[in-house]
C-alpha atoms as an extended CHARMM CRD file, in Angstrom:
* protein
*
       225  EXT
         1         1  MET       CA            180.8740000000       26.7030000000       -2.3710000000  PROA      1               0.0000000000
         2         2  ASN       CA            180.7380000000       23.3140000000       -0.9050000000  PROA      2               0.0000000000
         3         3  ASN       CA            177.7620000000       20.9450000000       -0.5730000000  PROA      3               0.0000000000
         4         4  ASN       CA            177.4140000000       22.3140000000        3.3800000000  PROA      4               0.0000000000
         5         5  GLU       CA            178.1190000000       25.6290000000        2.3870000000  PROA      5               0.0000000000
         6         6  LEU       CA            175.3700000000       25.4280000000       -0.0870000000  PROA      6               0.0000000000
         7         7  PHE       CA            172.8000000000       23.5700000000        1.9440000000  PROA      7               0.0000000000
         8         8  TYR       CA            172.5780000000       26.7350000000        5.0340000000  PROA      8               0.0000000000
         9         9  THR       CA            172.7330000000       29.0620000000        2.1710000000  PROA      9               0.0000000000
        10        10  ILE       CA            169.3940000000       27.4200000000        0.9900000000  PROA      10              0.0000000000
        11        11  LEU       CA            168.6080000000       27.1410000000        4.4380000000  PROA      11              0.0000000000
        12        12  LYS       CA            169.1340000000       31.0610000000        5.4140000000  PROA      12              0.0000000000
        13        13  PHE       CA            167.3410000000       31.9940000000        2.5010000000  PROA      13              0.0000000000
        14        14  SER       CA            164.0540000000       29.7230000000        3.0380000000  PROA      14              0.0000000000
        15        15  VAL       CA            164.1350000000       31.0660000000        6.8480000000  PROA      15              0.0000000000
        16        16  LYS       CA            164.1520000000       34.3390000000        5.4870000000  PROA      16              0.0000000000
        17        17  ILE       CA            161.1030000000       33.7840000000        3.0600000000  PROA      17              0.0000000000
        18        18  ILE       CA            159.5300000000       32.2780000000        6.5450000000  PROA      18              0.0000000000
        19        19  VAL       CA            160.2150000000       34.9900000000        8.4480000000  PROA      19              0.0000000000
        20        20  LEU       CA            158.8200000000       37.5190000000        6.0650000000  PROA      20              0.0000000000
        21        21  PHE       CA            155.6990000000       36.0040000000        5.7700000000  PROA      21              0.0000000000
        22        22  THR       CA            155.4190000000       35.7760000000        9.4750000000  PROA      22              0.0000000000
        23        23  ALA       CA            157.3560000000       38.3410000000       11.3600000000  PROA      23              0.0000000000
        24        24  LEU       CA            156.7860000000       40.9090000000        9.3230000000  PROA      24              0.0000000000
        25        25  PRO       CA            153.2510000000       40.5800000000        9.0240000000  PROA      25              0.0000000000
        26        26  VAL       CA            152.8740000000       39.9390000000       13.3110000000  PROA      26              0.0000000000
        27        27  HSD       CA            155.2130000000       43.3190000000       13.4480000000  PROA      27              0.0000000000
        28        28  GLU       CA            152.6060000000       45.2270000000       11.1350000000  PROA      28              0.0000000000
        29        29  CYS       CA            149.7070000000       43.9930000000       13.1860000000  PROA      29              0.0000000000
        30        30  ALA       CA            151.2320000000       44.7340000000       16.1850000000  PROA      30              0.0000000000
        31        31  HSD       CA            151.4230000000       48.2920000000       15.5450000000  PROA      31              0.0000000000
        32        32  ALA       CA            147.2130000000       48.1200000000       14.2060000000  PROA      32              0.0000000000
        33        33  PHE       CA            146.6270000000       46.2410000000       17.3540000000  PROA      33              0.0000000000
        34        34  ALA       CA            148.3920000000       48.8540000000       19.6790000000  PROA      34              0.0000000000
        35        35  ALA       CA            146.4440000000       51.8480000000       17.6470000000  PROA      35              0.0000000000
        36        36  ASP       CA            142.9220000000       50.2610000000       17.7990000000  PROA      36              0.0000000000
        37        37  LYS       CA            143.2460000000       49.2840000000       21.4550000000  PROA      37              0.0000000000
        38        38  LEU       CA            144.5440000000       53.3150000000       22.1060000000  PROA      38              0.0000000000
        39        39  GLY       CA            141.3510000000       54.3430000000       20.5280000000  PROA      39              0.0000000000
        40        40  ASP       CA            142.1350000000       54.8880000000       16.9510000000  PROA      40              0.0000000000
        41        41  PRO       CA            140.2920000000       52.3870000000       14.5770000000  PROA      41              0.0000000000
        42        42  THR       CA            142.2570000000       54.0690000000       10.8960000000  PROA      42              0.0000000000
        43        43  PRO       CA            144.1050000000       50.7090000000       11.1290000000  PROA      43              0.0000000000
        44        44  ARG       CA            141.0510000000       48.4740000000       11.4220000000  PROA      44              0.0000000000
        45        45  ASN       CA            138.9940000000       50.5910000000        8.5130000000  PROA      45              0.0000000000
        46        46  GLN       CA            142.3690000000       49.9080000000        6.3780000000  PROA      46              0.0000000000
        47        47  GLY       CA            142.3560000000       46.0460000000        6.9550000000  PROA      47              0.0000000000
        48        48  ARG       CA            145.2490000000       46.2020000000        8.8830000000  PROA      48              0.0000000000
        49        49  LEU       CA            144.3160000000       44.3360000000       11.6490000000  PROA      49              0.0000000000
        50        50  THR       CA            144.7020000000       41.1320000000       10.1060000000  PROA      50              0.0000000000
        51        51  LEU       CA            147.7570000000       38.4220000000        9.9630000000  PROA      51              0.0000000000
        52        52  ASN       CA            147.6290000000       38.0860000000        6.1890000000  PROA      52              0.0000000000
        53        53  PRO       CA            151.1230000000       39.0240000000        5.2720000000  PROA      53              0.0000000000
        54        54  PHE       CA            149.3930000000       40.4440000000        1.4880000000  PROA      54              0.0000000000
        55        55  ALA       CA            147.9580000000       43.3370000000        3.6400000000  PROA      55              0.0000000000
        56        56  HSD       CA            151.2430000000       44.3660000000        5.0380000000  PROA      56              0.0000000000
        57        57  LEU       CA            154.5010000000       43.5600000000        2.7630000000  PROA      57              0.0000000000
        58        58  THR       CA            156.0550000000       46.1220000000        0.5920000000  PROA      58              0.0000000000
        59        59  LEU       CA            158.4500000000       45.0700000000       -2.7540000000  PROA      59              0.0000000000
        60        60  TRP       CA            161.7420000000       47.3640000000       -1.3300000000  PROA      60              0.0000000000
        61        61  GLY       CA            160.9510000000       46.1360000000        2.3030000000  PROA      61              0.0000000000
        62        62  SER       CA            160.7500000000       42.5320000000        1.4300000000  PROA      62              0.0000000000
        63        63  ILE       CA            163.4990000000       42.2420000000       -1.1560000000  PROA      63              0.0000000000
        64        64  MET       CA            166.0430000000       44.3150000000        1.7900000000  PROA      64              0.0000000000
        65        65  LEU       CA            164.9390000000       41.5140000000        4.2780000000  PROA      65              0.0000000000
        66        66  ILE       CA            166.0380000000       39.1390000000        1.8860000000  PROA      66              0.0000000000
        67        67  LEU       CA            169.0250000000       40.2520000000        0.9110000000  PROA      67              0.0000000000
        68        68  ALA       CA            170.6090000000       42.4540000000        4.1450000000  PROA      68              0.0000000000
        69        69  GLY       CA            168.3720000000       40.6050000000        6.5650000000  PROA      69              0.0000000000
        70        70  PHE       CA            166.8220000000       43.6810000000        7.8730000000  PROA      70              0.0000000000
        71        71  GLY       CA            163.3830000000       45.3650000000        6.2950000000  PROA      71              0.0000000000
        72        72  TRP       CA            159.7740000000       47.0100000000        6.7690000000  PROA      72              0.0000000000
        73        73  GLY       CA            156.4270000000       46.3590000000        5.9220000000  PROA      73              0.0000000000
        74        74  LYS       CA            153.6920000000       48.3310000000        4.7890000000  PROA      74              0.0000000000
        75        75  PRO       CA            153.6780000000       51.7870000000        7.6070000000  PROA      75              0.0000000000
        76        76  VAL       CA            150.2770000000       51.2400000000        9.5010000000  PROA      76              0.0000000000
        77        77  GLN       CA            148.6020000000       54.3440000000        8.9570000000  PROA      77              0.0000000000
        78        78  VAL       CA            147.2250000000       56.3560000000       12.2030000000  PROA      78              0.0000000000
        79        79  ASP       CA            145.1250000000       59.2840000000       12.9300000000  PROA      79              0.0000000000
        80        80  PRO       CA            146.8570000000       60.9490000000       16.0060000000  PROA      80              0.0000000000
        81        81  ASN       CA            143.9030000000       62.9830000000       16.5310000000  PROA      81              0.0000000000
        82        82  ASN       CA            142.0890000000       59.7060000000       18.1660000000  PROA      82              0.0000000000
        83        83  PHE       CA            144.5780000000       59.0680000000       20.9390000000  PROA      83              0.0000000000
        84        84  LYS       CA            144.3700000000       60.8980000000       24.4300000000  PROA      84              0.0000000000
        85        85  HSD       CA            148.0330000000       61.6020000000       24.6860000000  PROA      85              0.0000000000
        86        86  ILE       CA            149.4090000000       61.9620000000       21.1790000000  PROA      86              0.0000000000
        87        87  ARG       CA            152.9310000000       61.6330000000       21.2830000000  PROA      87              0.0000000000
        88        88  ARG       CA            152.8700000000       59.0070000000       24.3360000000  PROA      88              0.0000000000
        89        89  ASP       CA            150.1840000000       56.9350000000       22.2200000000  PROA      89              0.0000000000
        90        90  ASN       CA            152.4690000000       56.8360000000       18.6670000000  PROA      90              0.0000000000
        91        91  ALA       CA            155.1480000000       56.0000000000       20.5360000000  PROA      91              0.0000000000
        92        92  ILE       CA            153.2060000000       53.0080000000       22.4170000000  PROA      92              0.0000000000
        93        93  VAL       CA            151.9430000000       51.9310000000       18.8600000000  PROA      93              0.0000000000
        94        94  ALA       CA            155.4410000000       52.4800000000       17.2430000000  PROA      94              0.0000000000
        95        95  LEU       CA            156.9770000000       50.2080000000       20.2660000000  PROA      95              0.0000000000
        96        96  ALA       CA            154.5450000000       47.4650000000       19.3160000000  PROA      96              0.0000000000
        97        97  GLY       CA            155.9190000000       46.3720000000       16.2440000000  PROA      97              0.0000000000
        98        98  PRO       CA            159.7240000000       45.5870000000       17.1900000000  PROA      98              0.0000000000
        99        99  LEU       CA            158.4110000000       44.1310000000       20.3960000000  PROA      99              0.0000000000
       100       100  SER       CA            156.6090000000       41.8400000000       19.0330000000  PROA      100             0.0000000000
       101       101  ASN       CA            159.6770000000       40.7440000000       17.1200000000  PROA      101             0.0000000000
       102       102  LEU       CA            161.5130000000       40.2150000000       20.4260000000  PROA      102             0.0000000000
       103       103  ILE       CA            158.6680000000       37.8100000000       21.3130000000  PROA      103             0.0000000000
       104       104  MET       CA            159.0090000000       36.1390000000       18.7230000000  PROA      104             0.0000000000
       105       105  ALA       CA            162.8970000000       36.3440000000       19.2430000000  PROA      105             0.0000000000
       106       106  TYR       CA            162.2160000000       34.8780000000       22.3170000000  PROA      106             0.0000000000
       107       107  ILE       CA            159.9130000000       31.7220000000       21.9960000000  PROA      107             0.0000000000
       108       108  SER       CA            162.1810000000       30.9490000000       18.7660000000  PROA      108             0.0000000000
       109       109  MET       CA            165.6280000000       30.6490000000       21.0420000000  PROA      109             0.0000000000
       110       110  ILE       CA            163.6120000000       28.4360000000       23.5310000000  PROA      110             0.0000000000
       111       111  ILE       CA            162.2510000000       26.5020000000       21.0950000000  PROA      111             0.0000000000
       112       112  TYR       CA            165.8440000000       25.9600000000       19.4710000000  PROA      112             0.0000000000
       113       113  LYS       CA            167.4530000000       24.9780000000       22.6340000000  PROA      113             0.0000000000
       114       114  ILE       CA            165.0250000000       22.2990000000       23.2870000000  PROA      114             0.0000000000
       115       115  LEU       CA            165.0530000000       20.9400000000       19.8120000000  PROA      115             0.0000000000
       116       116  LEU       CA            169.0870000000       21.1950000000       20.2440000000  PROA      116             0.0000000000
       117       117  PHE       CA            168.8950000000       19.0430000000       23.1520000000  PROA      117             0.0000000000
       118       118  ASN       CA            167.1130000000       16.5840000000       22.0070000000  PROA      118             0.0000000000
       119       119  SER       CA            168.8480000000       16.2820000000       18.4060000000  PROA      119             0.0000000000
       120       120  MET       CA            170.9430000000       12.7110000000       18.2450000000  PROA      120             0.0000000000
       121       121  LYS       CA            173.5750000000       14.0300000000       16.2290000000  PROA      121             0.0000000000
       122       122  GLU       CA            174.1180000000       16.8950000000       13.2130000000  PROA      122             0.0000000000
       123       123  THR       CA            172.2180000000       15.4400000000       10.4840000000  PROA      123             0.0000000000
       124       124  ASP       CA            169.0950000000       14.2780000000       12.8980000000  PROA      124             0.0000000000
       125       125  ILE       CA            166.0480000000       16.3070000000       11.5730000000  PROA      125             0.0000000000
       126       126  THR       CA            165.5870000000       17.4500000000       15.2340000000  PROA      126             0.0000000000
       127       127  TYR       CA            169.0060000000       19.5420000000       14.7790000000  PROA      127             0.0000000000
       128       128  TYR       CA            167.6710000000       20.7850000000       11.0210000000  PROA      128             0.0000000000
       129       129  ALA       CA            164.6550000000       22.2330000000       13.0610000000  PROA      129             0.0000000000
       130       130  ALA       CA            167.0050000000       23.8130000000       15.8590000000  PROA      130             0.0000000000
       131       131  ILE       CA            168.7310000000       25.2780000000       13.1470000000  PROA      131             0.0000000000
       132       132  ILE       CA            165.7890000000       26.7030000000       11.7020000000  PROA      132             0.0000000000
       133       133  PHE       CA            164.4150000000       28.2040000000       14.9370000000  PROA      133             0.0000000000
       134       134  TYR       CA            167.8190000000       29.6670000000       15.5530000000  PROA      134             0.0000000000
       135       135  LEU       CA            167.9140000000       31.4210000000       12.4560000000  PROA      135             0.0000000000
       136       136  ALA       CA            164.4160000000       32.7100000000       12.9210000000  PROA      136             0.0000000000
       137       137  MET       CA            165.2900000000       33.9480000000       16.1860000000  PROA      137             0.0000000000
       138       138  ILE       CA            168.2970000000       35.9750000000       14.3320000000  PROA      138             0.0000000000
       139       139  VAL       CA            165.9660000000       37.7610000000       11.7860000000  PROA      139             0.0000000000
       140       140  ASN       CA            163.5600000000       38.5040000000       13.9950000000  PROA      140             0.0000000000
       141       141  ILE       CA            165.8840000000       40.0500000000       16.4940000000  PROA      141             0.0000000000
       142       142  SER       CA            167.4740000000       41.8830000000       13.4250000000  PROA      142             0.0000000000
       143       143  LEU       CA            164.3910000000       43.3080000000       12.2490000000  PROA      143             0.0000000000
       144       144  ALA       CA            163.5700000000       44.6940000000       15.8880000000  PROA      144             0.0000000000
       145       145  VAL       CA            167.2040000000       46.2310000000       15.9810000000  PROA      145             0.0000000000
       146       146  PHE       CA            166.8100000000       47.5730000000       12.5760000000  PROA      146             0.0000000000
       147       147  ASN       CA            163.5980000000       49.0250000000       13.6240000000  PROA      147             0.0000000000
       148       148  PHE       CA            164.9740000000       50.8400000000       17.0320000000  PROA      148             0.0000000000
       149       149  LEU       CA            167.2870000000       52.7570000000       15.1200000000  PROA      149             0.0000000000
       150       150  PRO       CA            166.1070000000       56.0620000000       15.3910000000  PROA      150             0.0000000000
       151       151  ILE       CA            165.8340000000       57.7780000000       12.3640000000  PROA      151             0.0000000000
       152       152  PRO       CA            162.5350000000       58.3330000000       10.3690000000  PROA      152             0.0000000000
       153       153  PRO       CA            160.2560000000       56.6220000000        9.2320000000  PROA      153             0.0000000000
       154       154  LEU       CA            161.4490000000       53.4640000000       11.3390000000  PROA      154             0.0000000000
       155       155  ASP       CA            159.6920000000       52.8520000000       14.6010000000  PROA      155             0.0000000000
       156       156  GLY       CA            162.5870000000       54.2810000000       16.9000000000  PROA      156             0.0000000000
       157       157  SER       CA            162.2070000000       57.5840000000       15.5370000000  PROA      157             0.0000000000
       158       158  LYS       CA            158.5810000000       57.9760000000       17.1230000000  PROA      158             0.0000000000
       159       159  ILE       CA            159.8160000000       56.3380000000       20.0220000000  PROA      159             0.0000000000
       160       160  PHE       CA            162.6670000000       58.6310000000       20.5660000000  PROA      160             0.0000000000
       161       161  GLY       CA            160.4790000000       61.3530000000       19.1720000000  PROA      161             0.0000000000
       162       162  ALA       CA            158.3560000000       61.0610000000       22.0970000000  PROA      162             0.0000000000
       163       163  ILE       CA            161.1490000000       62.8970000000       24.1240000000  PROA      163             0.0000000000
       164       164  LEU       CA            162.2790000000       65.3650000000       21.4560000000  PROA      164             0.0000000000
       165       165  PRO       CA            161.0320000000       69.0000000000       21.6260000000  PROA      165             0.0000000000
       166       166  GLU       CA            158.1600000000       68.9100000000       19.0250000000  PROA      166             0.0000000000
       167       167  ASN       CA            159.8460000000       71.2360000000       16.7840000000  PROA      167             0.0000000000
       168       168  ILE       CA            162.7040000000       69.0610000000       16.6030000000  PROA      168             0.0000000000
       169       169  TYR       CA            160.6710000000       66.2450000000       15.9260000000  PROA      169             0.0000000000
       170       170  PHE       CA            158.8450000000       67.3630000000       13.5910000000  PROA      170             0.0000000000
       171       171  GLY       CA            162.0430000000       69.3480000000       11.9110000000  PROA      171             0.0000000000
       172       172  ILE       CA            163.3010000000       65.6590000000       11.3060000000  PROA      172             0.0000000000
       173       173  MET       CA            160.0950000000       64.4350000000       10.1130000000  PROA      173             0.0000000000
       174       174  ARG       CA            159.9050000000       66.7170000000        6.9600000000  PROA      174             0.0000000000
       175       175  TYR       CA            162.9730000000       65.0190000000        5.6540000000  PROA      175             0.0000000000
       176       176  GLU       CA            161.6300000000       61.0980000000        6.4200000000  PROA      176             0.0000000000
       177       177  GLN       CA            161.6570000000       60.3900000000        2.4620000000  PROA      177             0.0000000000
       178       178  TYR       CA            165.0870000000       61.4400000000        1.8360000000  PROA      178             0.0000000000
       179       179  ILE       CA            166.3070000000       59.6820000000        5.1810000000  PROA      179             0.0000000000
       180       180  ILE       CA            164.6960000000       56.2660000000        3.8970000000  PROA      180             0.0000000000
       181       181  VAL       CA            166.3490000000       56.5810000000        0.9940000000  PROA      181             0.0000000000
       182       182  ALA       CA            169.9720000000       57.0750000000        2.3170000000  PROA      182             0.0000000000
       183       183  VAL       CA            169.1850000000       53.9600000000        4.6930000000  PROA      183             0.0000000000
       184       184  ILE       CA            168.7190000000       51.6190000000        2.0520000000  PROA      184             0.0000000000
       185       185  VAL       CA            171.6270000000       53.0000000000       -0.1820000000  PROA      185             0.0000000000
       186       186  LEU       CA            173.8680000000       52.6670000000        3.6280000000  PROA      186             0.0000000000
       187       187  LEU       CA            172.1480000000       49.3730000000        4.0080000000  PROA      187             0.0000000000
       188       188  TYR       CA            172.8240000000       47.5990000000        1.1470000000  PROA      188             0.0000000000
       189       189  PRO       CA            176.7250000000       47.6230000000        0.5790000000  PROA      189             0.0000000000
       190       190  GLY       CA            176.8100000000       46.8750000000        3.8360000000  PROA      190             0.0000000000
       191       191  LEU       CA            177.8500000000       50.0130000000        5.7700000000  PROA      191             0.0000000000
       192       192  LEU       CA            175.3390000000       49.2050000000        8.3630000000  PROA      192             0.0000000000
       193       193  ASP       CA            176.6460000000       45.6650000000        9.4030000000  PROA      193             0.0000000000
       194       194  VAL       CA            178.8660000000       46.1370000000       11.9080000000  PROA      194             0.0000000000
       195       195  PRO       CA            176.9140000000       48.3930000000       14.7280000000  PROA      195             0.0000000000
       196       196  LEU       CA            173.4310000000       46.3060000000       14.1030000000  PROA      196             0.0000000000
       197       197  SER       CA            175.6690000000       43.0910000000       14.3960000000  PROA      197             0.0000000000
       198       198  VAL       CA            176.9380000000       44.6440000000       17.4910000000  PROA      198             0.0000000000
       199       199  ALA       CA            173.4110000000       45.1870000000       18.7090000000  PROA      199             0.0000000000
       200       200  ARG       CA            172.1810000000       42.2610000000       17.4790000000  PROA      200             0.0000000000
       201       201  THR       CA            174.8000000000       40.0390000000       19.3870000000  PROA      201             0.0000000000
       202       202  ALA       CA            174.1360000000       41.9920000000       22.6080000000  PROA      202             0.0000000000
       203       203  VAL       CA            170.2000000000       40.8480000000       22.4340000000  PROA      203             0.0000000000
       204       204  THR       CA            171.4280000000       37.5640000000       21.3160000000  PROA      204             0.0000000000
       205       205  ASN       CA            173.2560000000       37.2310000000       24.3800000000  PROA      205             0.0000000000
       206       206  VAL       CA            170.4940000000       38.7850000000       26.6760000000  PROA      206             0.0000000000
       207       207  PHE       CA            168.3280000000       36.3540000000       25.4810000000  PROA      207             0.0000000000
       208       208  ASP       CA            170.6040000000       33.5960000000       26.3900000000  PROA      208             0.0000000000
       209       209  PHE       CA            170.6800000000       34.6480000000       29.3070000000  PROA      209             0.0000000000
       210       210  LEU       CA            166.9640000000       35.0800000000       29.7650000000  PROA      210             0.0000000000
       211       211  THR       CA            166.3090000000       31.3730000000       28.8770000000  PROA      211             0.0000000000
       212       212  ARG       CA            168.7850000000       29.8680000000       31.1270000000  PROA      212             0.0000000000
       213       213  TRP       CA            165.7550000000       28.0430000000       32.6260000000  PROA      213             0.0000000000
       214       214  VAL       CA            165.3200000000       26.2940000000       29.7720000000  PROA      214             0.0000000000
       215       215  ASP       CA            168.9330000000       24.8900000000       29.9770000000  PROA      215             0.0000000000
       216       216  LEU       CA            168.8200000000       24.0070000000       33.8000000000  PROA      216             0.0000000000
       217       217  ILE       CA            165.1400000000       21.9870000000       32.7560000000  PROA      217             0.0000000000
       218       218  LEU       CA            166.6800000000       20.1380000000       30.2900000000  PROA      218             0.0000000000
       219       219  LEU       CA            169.4130000000       19.3310000000       31.8990000000  PROA      219             0.0000000000
       220       220  GLY       CA            167.7030000000       18.2910000000       34.9680000000  PROA      220             0.0000000000
       221       221  THR       CA            165.6060000000       16.1630000000       32.7450000000  PROA      221             0.0000000000
       222       222  GLY       CA            168.3570000000       14.6590000000       31.1770000000  PROA      222             0.0000000000
       223       223  ALA       CA            170.1210000000       13.8960000000       34.2760000000  PROA      223             0.0000000000
       224       224  GLY       CA            166.9870000000       12.2300000000       35.9960000000  PROA      224             0.0000000000
       225       225  ALA       CA            166.8530000000       10.2060000000       32.7610000000  PROA      225             0.0000000000
């Protein structure tokens, strides 16, 4: 491994640590915020309506984020009996988590494009800052894509569960603990890398398209300078 490869390896690891202490807490706080707004005070009473990372992180979810780029926080507990429309509101609470990661990824891409446009060369500090935001964008997209998988206990299972017949949904949820173990077994050797990478690339391309306005503004500013 040459110096450049070592540098980027350290940079990627550092960004994962940053994301661990930002994206995962935002993700879980988004769940808590949505539940609170929908009438369930359980997350607030349990101290989950906070951005304090130590209220949300779990050992294995954190380790998987560092090693595989896909991880999870401590699940936010809700009492569905406090919701007016249980399955719909459960789905909204579940959606809030990965949606927060997509918002963070979108903002990161905007900042990345601005910094990259203003960097003078690849050794410029602005260039390295751009790379940090690019990697943060990728990890946030990865988290969102992973959590959208329709398998318990991931958020996708609750979103997908809103349209499944109740007997099928609750039948699947009975095996939630076994399914997450199977997911970890598949994640660690990289057996899910290809489908997750395809989905991540697709979302990245969509965000690139949705931030074309940034490119146009920057090019216009550069042309007028």
